[in-house]
N, C-alpha and C positions, 0 to 999 in steps of 0.2 A: 376425863372421858373423851374430850375433843381430840386429845392426842391419840387415844386408842382408835378412834374413828379414822383419823388421818393415816395411822399405820395400816389399818385394814384396807383403806383405799389404795395405798402404795403396794401392798401385797397383791391385791386384786389386779393391779396393773401388770404384774409380772406373770400372771396366769394366762393361759390361752383365752382368746376373746370368744365368747358366745353370749347368747342373750341373757343368761342368768348372771354372768359376771358383770355385764353392763348394768343390769338392774341393781346388783349388789353395790356398785360404785355410787349410783344415784341415791340409793337408800341410805348408805352410810354418810353421804354428804348432807342429806336432809337431817339425819340423826345428829350430826355435829352441830347444825344450826339450832336444833331443839335443845341440845345441851348448853349452847351459848345463851339462848333465851332463858333457860333455867338459872344460869349464873347471874344474868342481869336482874332477874326478878329477885333472886336471893340477895344480891348486893343492895338493891333498892329497898328491900325490907329492913336492912340494917339501919338505914338513915331516914326512915319514914315513920310517921305516927301510925298509919294504917298498915302495920306490918303483918297482921294476921292474914289478910287476903293475899298479899304479895307472897308470903311464905307458902300459902296453900297452892298458889299458881306455880311457884318454883318446884314444890314437891311433885305436883302432878306432871309438870313438864319433864322432870328428872325421871320419874317412873315411866312415862311414855317413851322417853329416849332409851331407857334400859330395855323396855319391852321390844322396841324396834330393833335394838342391837341383838337381842336374843333371836328374834325372827330372822334377821339377816344372817346371823351365824349358822342357824339351822339350814337356811337356804343354800348358803355357800358350802357347808359341810356335806350336804346331800349331793350337791352337784360334783364335788370333788370325788366322792365315793362312787358315783355312777360312771365316771370316766375311766 
């Protein structure tokens, strides 16, 4: 998912610059950090005795990242259709 975020940031760099596209860049960068945090929590849950809490945090972070990605996709797609 981090790769997808990086690809979207790259594609947004190719589009004309306006306020929505700049926000899309920032949102996707934050989203990639959320996915990285999810991966770290998931990895730690594999090697930790208290894995239930860490798995729960990893799941919630992953779902939050997916939700943010959907919202950013809607934002970018509406901006592209309005131009």
